[in-house]
PDB file of N, CA, C and O in Angstrom:
ATOM      1  N   MET A   1      -8.836 -18.203   8.500  1.00  0.00           N
ATOM      2  CA  MET A   1      -8.660 -17.200   7.408  1.00  0.00           C
ATOM      3  C   MET A   1      -7.783 -16.077   7.560  1.00  0.00           C
ATOM      4  O   MET A   1      -7.815 -15.477   8.634  1.00  0.00           O
ATOM      5  N   SER A   2      -6.961 -15.678   6.604  1.00  0.00           N
ATOM      6  CA  SER A   2      -6.035 -14.749   6.810  1.00  0.00           C
ATOM      7  C   SER A   2      -7.135 -13.250   6.243  1.00  0.00           C
ATOM      8  O   SER A   2      -8.256 -13.364   5.748  1.00  0.00           O
ATOM      9  N   LYS A   3      -6.580 -12.270   6.442  1.00  0.00           N
ATOM     10  CA  LYS A   3      -7.104 -11.083   6.431  1.00  0.00           C
ATOM     11  C   LYS A   3      -6.602 -10.488   4.743  1.00  0.00           C
ATOM     12  O   LYS A   3      -5.425 -10.724   4.470  1.00  0.00           O
ATOM     13  N   THR A   4      -7.176  -9.983   3.995  1.00  0.00           N
ATOM     14  CA  THR A   4      -6.584  -9.160   2.788  1.00  0.00           C
ATOM     15  C   THR A   4      -5.747  -7.959   3.091  1.00  0.00           C
ATOM     16  O   THR A   4      -5.400  -7.676   4.238  1.00  0.00           O
ATOM     17  N   ALA A   5      -5.455  -7.310   2.108  1.00  0.00           N
ATOM     18  CA  ALA A   5      -4.587  -6.317   2.518  1.00  0.00           C
ATOM     19  C   ALA A   5      -5.159  -5.230   2.627  1.00  0.00           C
ATOM     20  O   ALA A   5      -4.581  -4.322   3.223  1.00  0.00           O
ATOM     21  N   THR A   6      -6.485  -5.027   2.062  1.00  0.00           N
ATOM     22  CA  THR A   6      -7.550  -4.199   1.933  1.00  0.00           C
ATOM     23  C   THR A   6      -8.122  -4.012   3.584  1.00  0.00           C
ATOM     24  O   THR A   6      -8.361  -2.966   4.188  1.00  0.00           O
ATOM     25  N   GLU A   7      -8.237  -5.418   4.041  1.00  0.00           N
ATOM     26  CA  GLU A   7      -8.687  -5.315   5.481  1.00  0.00           C
ATOM     27  C   GLU A   7      -7.821  -5.083   6.323  1.00  0.00           C
ATOM     28  O   GLU A   7      -8.295  -4.793   7.422  1.00  0.00           O
ATOM     29  N   MET A   8      -6.205  -5.093   6.231  1.00  0.00           N
ATOM     30  CA  MET A   8      -5.188  -4.945   6.935  1.00  0.00           C
ATOM     31  C   MET A   8      -5.496  -3.333   7.121  1.00  0.00           C
ATOM     32  O   MET A   8      -5.537  -2.778   8.219  1.00  0.00           O
ATOM     33  N   PHE A   9      -5.678  -2.771   6.021  1.00  0.00           N
ATOM     34  CA  PHE A   9      -5.364  -1.180   6.026  1.00  0.00           C
ATOM     35  C   PHE A   9      -6.223  -0.539   6.484  1.00  0.00           C
ATOM     36  O   PHE A   9      -6.019   0.531   7.057  1.00  0.00           O
ATOM     37  N   GLU A  10      -7.704  -1.225   6.276  1.00  0.00           N
ATOM     38  CA  GLU A  10      -8.755  -0.668   6.709  1.00  0.00           C
ATOM     39  C   GLU A  10      -8.902  -0.741   8.409  1.00  0.00           C
ATOM     40  O   GLU A  10      -9.490   0.187   8.964  1.00  0.00           O
ATOM     41  N   LYS A  11      -8.463  -1.643   9.060  1.00  0.00           N
ATOM     42  CA  LYS A  11      -8.016  -1.678  10.213  1.00  0.00           C
ATOM     43  C   LYS A  11      -7.267  -0.773  11.117  1.00  0.00           C
ATOM     44  O   LYS A  11      -7.414  -0.399  12.281  1.00  0.00           O
ATOM     45  N   LEU A  12      -6.321  -0.531  10.071  1.00  0.00           N
ATOM     46  CA  LEU A  12      -5.310   0.745  10.665  1.00  0.00           C
ATOM     47  C   LEU A  12      -6.047   2.133  10.306  1.00  0.00           C
ATOM     48  O   LEU A  12      -5.579   3.176  10.763  1.00  0.00           O
ATOM     49  N   GLY A  13      -6.877   2.149   9.717  1.00  0.00           N
ATOM     50  CA  GLY A  13      -7.745   3.407   9.465  1.00  0.00           C
ATOM     51  C   GLY A  13      -7.563   4.140   8.054  1.00  0.00           C
ATOM     52  O   GLY A  13      -7.850   5.331   7.935  1.00  0.00           O
ATOM     53  N   PHE A  14      -7.123   3.451   7.097  1.00  0.00           N
ATOM     54  CA  PHE A  14      -6.622   3.812   5.801  1.00  0.00           C
ATOM     55  C   PHE A  14      -8.393   3.498   5.043  1.00  0.00           C
ATOM     56  O   PHE A  14      -9.314   2.796   5.461  1.00  0.00           O
ATOM     57  N   ILE A  15      -8.283   4.332   3.860  1.00  0.00           N
ATOM     58  CA  ILE A  15      -9.352   4.194   2.803  1.00  0.00           C
ATOM     59  C   ILE A  15      -8.824   3.535   1.700  1.00  0.00           C
ATOM     60  O   ILE A  15      -7.720   3.991   1.402  1.00  0.00           O
ATOM     61  N   LYS A  16      -9.148   2.761   1.086  1.00  0.00           N
ATOM     62  CA  LYS A  16      -8.934   2.392  -0.303  1.00  0.00           C
ATOM     63  C   LYS A  16      -9.385   2.960  -1.129  1.00  0.00           C
ATOM     64  O   LYS A  16     -10.615   2.971  -1.174  1.00  0.00           O
ATOM     65  N   LYS A  17      -8.609   3.705  -2.181  1.00  0.00           N
ATOM     66  CA  LYS A  17      -9.132   4.346  -3.246  1.00  0.00           C
ATOM     67  C   LYS A  17      -8.102   3.894  -4.507  1.00  0.00           C
ATOM     68  O   LYS A  17      -6.874   3.902  -4.425  1.00  0.00           O
ATOM     69  N   TYR A  18      -8.831   3.528  -5.607  1.00  0.00           N
ATOM     70  CA  TYR A  18      -8.133   3.616  -7.058  1.00  0.00           C
ATOM     71  C   TYR A  18      -8.087   4.763  -7.850  1.00  0.00           C
ATOM     72  O   TYR A  18      -9.016   5.564  -7.742  1.00  0.00           O
ATOM     73  N   TYR A  19      -7.051   5.017  -8.730  1.00  0.00           N
ATOM     74  CA  TYR A  19      -6.760   6.169  -9.370  1.00  0.00           C
ATOM     75  C   TYR A  19      -6.463   5.706 -10.701  1.00  0.00           C
ATOM     76  O   TYR A  19      -5.493   4.949 -10.669  1.00  0.00           O
ATOM     77  N   CYS A  20      -6.793   5.824 -11.524  1.00  0.00           N
ATOM     78  CA  CYS A  20      -6.335   5.317 -13.315  1.00  0.00           C
ATOM     79  C   CYS A  20      -6.424   3.879 -12.740  1.00  0.00           C
ATOM     80  O   CYS A  20      -5.427   3.629 -12.064  1.00  0.00           O
ATOM     81  N   ASP A  21      -7.353   2.814 -12.804  1.00  0.00           N
ATOM     82  CA  ASP A  21      -7.286   1.721 -12.419  1.00  0.00           C
ATOM     83  C   ASP A  21      -6.332   0.601 -13.523  1.00  0.00           C
ATOM     84  O   ASP A  21      -6.334   0.513 -14.751  1.00  0.00           O
ATOM     85  N   GLY A  22      -5.624  -0.100 -12.543  1.00  0.00           N
ATOM     86  CA  GLY A  22      -4.709  -0.925 -13.358  1.00  0.00           C
ATOM     87  C   GLY A  22      -2.972  -0.102 -13.577  1.00  0.00           C
ATOM     88  O   GLY A  22      -1.946  -0.564 -14.076  1.00  0.00           O
ATOM     89  N   LEU A  23      -3.264   1.278 -12.948  1.00  0.00           N
ATOM     90  CA  LEU A  23      -1.814   1.857 -13.496  1.00  0.00           C
ATOM     91  C   LEU A  23      -1.345   1.985 -11.676  1.00  0.00           C
ATOM     92  O   LEU A  23      -0.203   1.699 -11.318  1.00  0.00           O
ATOM     93  N   TYR A  24      -2.324   2.409 -10.770  1.00  0.00           N
ATOM     94  CA  TYR A  24      -1.862   2.619  -9.476  1.00  0.00           C
ATOM     95  C   TYR A  24      -3.127   2.397  -8.661  1.00  0.00           C
ATOM     96  O   TYR A  24      -4.299   2.582  -8.987  1.00  0.00           O
ATOM     97  N   LEU A  25      -2.534   1.897  -7.369  1.00  0.00           N
ATOM     98  CA  LEU A  25      -3.504   1.679  -6.191  1.00  0.00           C
ATOM     99  C   LEU A  25      -3.121   2.325  -4.937  1.00  0.00           C
ATOM    100  O   LEU A  25      -1.928   2.298  -4.633  1.00  0.00           O
ATOM    101  N   TYR A  26      -4.075   2.982  -4.058  1.00  0.00           N
ATOM    102  CA  TYR A  26      -3.782   4.217  -3.336  1.00  0.00           C
ATOM    103  C   TYR A  26      -4.514   3.829  -2.275  1.00  0.00           C
ATOM    104  O   TYR A  26      -5.710   3.581  -2.422  1.00  0.00           O
ATOM    105  N   TYR A  27      -3.777   3.703  -0.821  1.00  0.00           N
ATOM    106  CA  TYR A  27      -4.388   4.032   0.260  1.00  0.00           C
ATOM    107  C   TYR A  27      -4.493   5.186   1.095  1.00  0.00           C
ATOM    108  O   TYR A  27      -3.397   5.741   1.011  1.00  0.00           O
ATOM    109  N   GLU A  28      -5.229   5.830   1.848  1.00  0.00           N
ATOM    110  CA  GLU A  28      -5.202   6.900   2.194  1.00  0.00           C
ATOM    111  C   GLU A  28      -5.728   7.145   3.798  1.00  0.00           C
ATOM    112  O   GLU A  28      -6.749   6.592   4.206  1.00  0.00           O
ATOM    113  N   LYS A  29      -5.007   7.930   4.547  1.00  0.00           N
ATOM    114  CA  LYS A  29      -5.495   8.221   6.079  1.00  0.00           C
ATOM    115  C   LYS A  29      -5.309   9.647   6.458  1.00  0.00           C
ATOM    116  O   LYS A  29      -4.127   9.989   6.418  1.00  0.00           O
ATOM    117  N   GLU A  30      -5.857  10.253   6.691  1.00  0.00           N
ATOM    118  CA  GLU A  30      -5.369  11.678   6.523  1.00  0.00           C
ATOM    119  C   GLU A  30      -4.497  12.112   5.948  1.00  0.00           C
ATOM    120  O   GLU A  30      -4.698  11.996   4.739  1.00  0.00           O
ATOM    121  N   TYR A  31      -3.585  12.576   6.177  1.00  0.00           N
ATOM    122  CA  TYR A  31      -2.384  13.138   5.443  1.00  0.00           C
ATOM    123  C   TYR A  31      -1.343  12.128   4.915  1.00  0.00           C
ATOM    124  O   TYR A  31      -0.351  12.348   4.221  1.00  0.00           O
ATOM    125  N   PHE A  32      -1.806  10.980   5.410  1.00  0.00           N
ATOM    126  CA  PHE A  32      -0.657   9.812   5.063  1.00  0.00           C
ATOM    127  C   PHE A  32      -1.248   8.934   4.185  1.00  0.00           C
ATOM    128  O   PHE A  32      -2.465   8.790   4.073  1.00  0.00           O
ATOM    129  N   SER A  33      -0.284   8.260   3.471  1.00  0.00           N
ATOM    130  CA  SER A  33      -0.805   7.635   2.004  1.00  0.00           C
ATOM    131  C   SER A  33       0.335   6.554   1.939  1.00  0.00           C
ATOM    132  O   SER A  33       1.411   6.659   2.527  1.00  0.00           O
ATOM    133  N   VAL A  34      -0.077   5.419   1.083  1.00  0.00           N
ATOM    134  CA  VAL A  34       0.939   4.523   0.741  1.00  0.00           C
ATOM    135  C   VAL A  34       0.060   4.081  -0.796  1.00  0.00           C
ATOM    136  O   VAL A  34      -1.038   3.524  -0.762  1.00  0.00           O
ATOM    137  N   CYS A  35       0.748   4.431  -2.039  1.00  0.00           N
ATOM    138  CA  CYS A  35       0.549   4.134  -3.133  1.00  0.00           C
ATOM    139  C   CYS A  35       1.336   3.084  -3.958  1.00  0.00           C
ATOM    140  O   CYS A  35       2.489   3.347  -4.299  1.00  0.00           O
ATOM    141  N   PHE A  36       0.893   2.175  -4.216  1.00  0.00           N
ATOM    142  CA  PHE A  36       1.218   1.114  -5.193  1.00  0.00           C
ATOM    143  C   PHE A  36       1.095   1.678  -6.891  1.00  0.00           C
ATOM    144  O   PHE A  36       0.037   1.993  -7.437  1.00  0.00           O
ATOM    145  N   TRP A  37       2.431   1.704  -7.508  1.00  0.00           N
ATOM    146  CA  TRP A  37       2.766   1.905  -8.741  1.00  0.00           C
ATOM    147  C   TRP A  37       2.568   0.716  -9.551  1.00  0.00           C
ATOM    148  O   TRP A  37       3.576   0.094  -9.886  1.00  0.00           O
ATOM    149  N   VAL A  38       1.201   0.221  -9.989  1.00  0.00           N
ATOM    150  CA  VAL A  38       1.346  -1.016 -10.398  1.00  0.00           C
ATOM    151  C   VAL A  38       2.043  -1.627 -11.558  1.00  0.00           C
ATOM    152  O   VAL A  38       2.367  -2.814 -11.513  1.00  0.00           O
ATOM    153  N   ASP A  39       2.305  -0.851 -12.644  1.00  0.00           N
ATOM    154  CA  ASP A  39       2.708  -0.994 -13.557  1.00  0.00           C
ATOM    155  C   ASP A  39       4.523  -0.994 -13.711  1.00  0.00           C
ATOM    156  O   ASP A  39       5.137  -1.628 -14.569  1.00  0.00           O
ATOM    157  N   GLU A  40       5.059  -0.231 -12.786  1.00  0.00           N
ATOM    158  CA  GLU A  40       6.212  -0.024 -12.344  1.00  0.00           C
ATOM    159  C   GLU A  40       6.668  -1.019 -11.222  1.00  0.00           C
ATOM    160  O   GLU A  40       7.842  -1.041 -10.852  1.00  0.00           O
ATOM    161  N   LYS A  41       5.785  -1.780 -10.730  1.00  0.00           N
ATOM    162  CA  LYS A  41       6.124  -2.721  -9.491  1.00  0.00           C
ATOM    163  C   LYS A  41       6.865  -1.591  -8.227  1.00  0.00           C
ATOM    164  O   LYS A  41       7.908  -1.972  -7.694  1.00  0.00           O
ATOM    165  N   THR A  42       6.353  -0.435  -7.877  1.00  0.00           N
ATOM    166  CA  THR A  42       7.004   0.112  -6.894  1.00  0.00           C
ATOM    167  C   THR A  42       5.853   0.723  -6.061  1.00  0.00           C
ATOM    168  O   THR A  42       4.742   0.973  -6.529  1.00  0.00           O
ATOM    169  N   TYR A  43       6.220   0.936  -4.801  1.00  0.00           N
ATOM    170  CA  TYR A  43       5.527   1.607  -3.857  1.00  0.00           C
ATOM    171  C   TYR A  43       5.994   2.603  -2.807  1.00  0.00           C
ATOM    172  O   TYR A  43       6.937   2.410  -2.040  1.00  0.00           O
ATOM    173  N   SER A  44       5.250   3.663  -2.856  1.00  0.00           N
ATOM    174  CA  SER A  44       5.563   4.819  -2.017  1.00  0.00           C
ATOM    175  C   SER A  44       4.767   5.090  -0.634  1.00  0.00           C
ATOM    176  O   SER A  44       3.543   5.019  -0.532  1.00  0.00           O
ATOM    177  N   VAL A  45       5.671   5.414   0.423  1.00  0.00           N
ATOM    178  CA  VAL A  45       4.711   5.796   1.624  1.00  0.00           C
ATOM    179  C   VAL A  45       4.926   7.387   1.914  1.00  0.00           C
ATOM    180  O   VAL A  45       6.014   7.955   2.015  1.00  0.00           O
ATOM    181  N   ASN A  46       3.780   7.904   2.011  1.00  0.00           N
ATOM    182  CA  ASN A  46       3.992   9.473   2.155  1.00  0.00           C
ATOM    183  C   ASN A  46       3.358  10.302   3.092  1.00  0.00           C
ATOM    184  O   ASN A  46       2.256   9.989   3.540  1.00  0.00           O
ATOM    185  N   LEU A  47       4.000  11.442   3.474  1.00  0.00           N
ATOM    186  CA  LEU A  47       3.095  12.220   4.515  1.00  0.00           C
ATOM    187  C   LEU A  47       2.769  13.256   3.536  1.00  0.00           C
ATOM    188  O   LEU A  47       3.750  13.690   2.931  1.00  0.00           O
ATOM    189  N   GLY A  48       1.686  13.739   3.242  1.00  0.00           N
ATOM    190  CA  GLY A  48       1.373  14.545   2.272  1.00  0.00           C
ATOM    191  C   GLY A  48       1.349  15.708   2.488  1.00  0.00           C
ATOM    192  O   GLY A  48       0.865  16.211   3.502  1.00  0.00           O
ATOM    193  N   GLY A  49       1.960  16.416   1.402  1.00  0.00           N
ATOM    194  CA  GLY A  49       2.384  18.130   1.195  1.00  0.00           C
ATOM    195  C   GLY A  49       3.319  18.268   2.466  1.00  0.00           C
ATOM    196  O   GLY A  49       3.171  19.296   3.127  1.00  0.00           O
ATOM    197  N   THR A  50       4.275  17.337   2.885  1.00  0.00           N
ATOM    198  CA  THR A  50       5.728  17.804   3.889  1.00  0.00           C
ATOM    199  C   THR A  50       6.735  16.873   3.316  1.00  0.00           C
ATOM    200  O   THR A  50       6.641  15.912   2.553  1.00  0.00           O
ATOM    201  N   ASP A  51       7.811  17.504   3.968  1.00  0.00           N
ATOM    202  CA  ASP A  51       8.796  16.877   3.854  1.00  0.00           C
ATOM    203  C   ASP A  51       9.504  15.899   4.766  1.00  0.00           C
ATOM    204  O   ASP A  51      10.679  15.536   4.818  1.00  0.00           O
ATOM    205  N   ASP A  52       8.243  15.528   5.590  1.00  0.00           N
ATOM    206  CA  ASP A  52       8.644  14.664   6.930  1.00  0.00           C
ATOM    207  C   ASP A  52       8.727  13.252   6.681  1.00  0.00           C
ATOM    208  O   ASP A  52       7.958  12.809   5.827  1.00  0.00           O
ATOM    209  N   ILE A  53       9.489  12.479   7.244  1.00  0.00           N
ATOM    210  CA  ILE A  53       9.602  11.207   7.118  1.00  0.00           C
ATOM    211  C   ILE A  53       8.232  10.477   7.512  1.00  0.00           C
ATOM    212  O   ILE A  53       7.522  11.070   8.323  1.00  0.00           O
ATOM    213  N   ALA A  54       7.953   9.688   7.192  1.00  0.00           N
ATOM    214  CA  ALA A  54       6.423   8.822   7.348  1.00  0.00           C
ATOM    215  C   ALA A  54       7.105   7.390   7.837  1.00  0.00           C
ATOM    216  O   ALA A  54       7.899   6.723   7.173  1.00  0.00           O
ATOM    217  N   GLU A  55       6.691   7.137   8.924  1.00  0.00           N
ATOM    218  CA  GLU A  55       6.840   6.230  10.038  1.00  0.00           C
ATOM    219  C   GLU A  55       6.140   5.022   9.656  1.00  0.00           C
ATOM    220  O   GLU A  55       4.910   5.069   9.682  1.00  0.00           O
ATOM    221  N   VAL A  56       6.755   3.863   9.277  1.00  0.00           N
ATOM    222  CA  VAL A  56       5.953   2.928   9.068  1.00  0.00           C
ATOM    223  C   VAL A  56       5.785   1.934  10.281  1.00  0.00           C
ATOM    224  O   VAL A  56       6.866   1.522  10.701  1.00  0.00           O
ATOM    225  N   THR A  57       4.667   1.455  10.939  1.00  0.00           N
ATOM    226  CA  THR A  57       4.551   0.273  12.126  1.00  0.00           C
ATOM    227  C   THR A  57       4.846  -1.024  11.644  1.00  0.00           C
ATOM    228  O   THR A  57       4.867  -1.099  10.415  1.00  0.00           O
ATOM    229  N   PRO A  58       5.119  -2.239  12.368  1.00  0.00           N
ATOM    230  CA  PRO A  58       5.014  -3.130  11.972  1.00  0.00           C
ATOM    231  C   PRO A  58       3.662  -3.677  11.780  1.00  0.00           C
ATOM    232  O   PRO A  58       3.660  -4.873  11.485  1.00  0.00           O
ATOM    233  N   GLN A  59       2.609  -3.158  11.863  1.00  0.00           N
ATOM    234  CA  GLN A  59       1.257  -3.745  11.458  1.00  0.00           C
ATOM    235  C   GLN A  59       0.931  -2.666  10.029  1.00  0.00           C
ATOM    236  O   GLN A  59       0.051  -2.997   9.235  1.00  0.00           O
ATOM    237  N   LEU A  60       1.553  -1.670   9.869  1.00  0.00           N
ATOM    238  CA  LEU A  60       1.420  -1.161   8.611  1.00  0.00           C
ATOM    239  C   LEU A  60       2.370  -1.877   7.329  1.00  0.00           C
ATOM    240  O   LEU A  60       1.950  -1.931   6.173  1.00  0.00           O
ATOM    241  N   HIS A  61       3.786  -2.437   7.779  1.00  0.00           N
ATOM    242  CA  HIS A  61       4.565  -3.159   7.236  1.00  0.00           C
ATOM    243  C   HIS A  61       3.772  -4.657   6.688  1.00  0.00           C
ATOM    244  O   HIS A  61       3.777  -5.154   5.562  1.00  0.00           O
ATOM    245  N   LYS A  62       3.207  -5.063   7.767  1.00  0.00           N
ATOM    246  CA  LYS A  62       2.196  -6.452   7.275  1.00  0.00           C
ATOM    247  C   LYS A  62       1.330  -6.243   6.323  1.00  0.00           C
ATOM    248  O   LYS A  62       1.058  -7.201   5.599  1.00  0.00           O
ATOM    249  N   ALA A  63       0.681  -4.948   6.083  1.00  0.00           N
ATOM    250  CA  ALA A  63      -0.265  -4.579   5.318  1.00  0.00           C
ATOM    251  C   ALA A  63       0.265  -4.652   3.924  1.00  0.00           C
ATOM    252  O   ALA A  63      -0.094  -5.383   3.001  1.00  0.00           O
ATOM    253  N   ILE A  64       1.178  -3.754   3.967  1.00  0.00           N
ATOM    254  CA  ILE A  64       2.053  -3.622   2.369  1.00  0.00           C
ATOM    255  C   ILE A  64       2.786  -4.651   2.095  1.00  0.00           C
ATOM    256  O   ILE A  64       2.836  -4.985   0.911  1.00  0.00           O
ATOM    257  N   HIS A  65       3.439  -5.320   2.950  1.00  0.00           N
ATOM    258  CA  HIS A  65       3.482  -7.026   2.563  1.00  0.00           C
ATOM    259  C   HIS A  65       2.806  -7.623   1.903  1.00  0.00           C
ATOM    260  O   HIS A  65       3.182  -8.244   0.908  1.00  0.00           O
ATOM    261  N   LYS A  66       1.362  -7.542   2.433  1.00  0.00           N
ATOM    262  CA  LYS A  66       0.252  -8.589   2.030  1.00  0.00           C
ATOM    263  C   LYS A  66      -0.235  -8.022   0.712  1.00  0.00           C
ATOM    264  O   LYS A  66      -0.763  -8.770  -0.111  1.00  0.00           O
ATOM    265  N   GLN A  67      -0.037  -6.403   0.425  1.00  0.00           N
ATOM    266  CA  GLN A  67      -0.478  -6.146  -0.738  1.00  0.00           C
ATOM    267  C   GLN A  67       0.477  -6.581  -1.881  1.00  0.00           C
ATOM    268  O   GLN A  67       0.050  -7.057  -2.933  1.00  0.00           O
ATOM    269  N   LEU A  68       1.668  -6.410  -1.641  1.00  0.00           N
ATOM    270  CA  LEU A  68       2.792  -6.831  -2.684  1.00  0.00           C
ATOM    271  C   LEU A  68       2.347  -8.157  -2.684  1.00  0.00           C
ATOM    272  O   LEU A  68       2.081  -8.453  -3.849  1.00  0.00           O
ATOM    273  N   GLU A  69       2.128  -9.157  -1.878  1.00  0.00           N
ATOM    274  CA  GLU A  69       1.794 -10.757  -2.253  1.00  0.00           C
ATOM    275  C   GLU A  69       0.613 -10.805  -3.201  1.00  0.00           C
ATOM    276  O   GLU A  69       0.602 -11.511  -4.210  1.00  0.00           O
ATOM    277  N   GLU A  70      -0.514  -9.908  -2.771  1.00  0.00           N
ATOM    278  CA  GLU A  70      -1.829 -10.226  -3.640  1.00  0.00           C
ATOM    279  C   GLU A  70      -1.437  -9.365  -5.194  1.00  0.00           C
ATOM    280  O   GLU A  70      -2.167  -9.548  -6.168  1.00  0.00           O
ATOM    281  N   LEU A  71      -0.343  -8.529  -5.271  1.00  0.00           N
ATOM    282  CA  LEU A  71      -0.387  -7.915  -6.575  1.00  0.00           C
ATOM    283  C   LEU A  71       0.499  -9.009  -7.591  1.00  0.00           C
ATOM    284  O   LEU A  71       0.316  -9.055  -8.807  1.00  0.00           O
ATOM    285  N   GLY A  72       1.514  -9.897  -6.837  1.00  0.00           N
ATOM    286  CA  GLY A  72       1.938 -10.797  -7.395  1.00  0.00           C
ATOM    287  C   GLY A  72       3.573 -10.504  -7.533  1.00  0.00           C
ATOM    288  O   GLY A  72       4.378 -11.133  -8.221  1.00  0.00           O
ATOM    289  N   TRP A  73       3.799  -9.450  -6.738  1.00  0.00           N
ATOM    290  CA  TRP A  73       5.372  -8.672  -6.857  1.00  0.00           C
ATOM    291  C   TRP A  73       6.348  -9.627  -6.244  1.00  0.00           C
ATOM    292  O   TRP A  73       7.551  -9.442  -6.426  1.00  0.00           O
ATOM    293  N   LEU A  74       5.844 -10.803  -5.411  1.00  0.00           N
ATOM    294  CA  LEU A  74       6.723 -11.266  -4.570  1.00  0.00           C
ATOM    295  C   LEU A  74       7.174 -12.614  -5.415  1.00  0.00           C
ATOM    296  O   LEU A  74       8.185 -13.244  -5.105  1.00  0.00           O
ATOM    297  N   ASP A  75       6.312 -12.988  -6.521  1.00  0.00           N
ATOM    298  CA  ASP A  75       6.630 -14.379  -7.031  1.00  0.00           C
ATOM    299  C   ASP A  75       7.925 -14.517  -7.733  1.00  0.00           C
ATOM    300  O   ASP A  75       8.319 -13.621  -8.479  1.00  0.00           O
ATOM    301  N   GLU A  76       8.613 -15.611  -7.528  1.00  0.00           N
ATOM    302  CA  GLU A  76       9.996 -15.542  -8.274  1.00  0.00           C
ATOM    303  C   GLU A  76       9.775 -15.450  -9.915  1.00  0.00           C
ATOM    304  O   GLU A  76      10.648 -14.867 -10.559  1.00  0.00           O
ATOM    305  N   ASP A  77       8.950 -15.853 -10.416  1.00  0.00           N
ATOM    306  CA  ASP A  77       8.824 -15.734 -11.867  1.00  0.00           C
ATOM    307  C   ASP A  77       8.315 -14.263 -12.303  1.00  0.00           C
ATOM    308  O   ASP A  77       8.113 -13.973 -13.482  1.00  0.00           O
ATOM    309  N   ASN A  78       8.139 -13.413 -11.285  1.00  0.00           N
ATOM    310  CA  ASN A  78       7.662 -12.085 -11.520  1.00  0.00           C
ATOM    311  C   ASN A  78       8.612 -11.044 -11.425  1.00  0.00           C
ATOM    312  O   ASN A  78       8.276  -9.860 -11.432  1.00  0.00           O
ATOM    313  N   GLU A  79       9.922 -11.475 -11.326  1.00  0.00           N
ATOM    314  CA  GLU A  79      11.048 -10.699 -10.660  1.00  0.00           C
ATOM    315  C   GLU A  79      11.421  -9.707 -12.322  1.00  0.00           C
ATOM    316  O   GLU A  79      12.321  -8.868 -12.351  1.00  0.00           O
TER     317      GLU A  79
END
């Protein structure tokens, strides 16, 4: 059985947080966050309070990709 996006993020040390249910979905780990803007079908990877570049590991990329699948953003009919 494959893991859910939340399970993948949690394995990487992230905590899932919802803000404005239905508008955006937010995962946080210390000063690092990944935010999915549900209504706009976009996401951002951030280092809180800095202008530094957020590095994305292959494992984090897989978790992000899985979340995109679960949100239905990768469906051909959802373009």
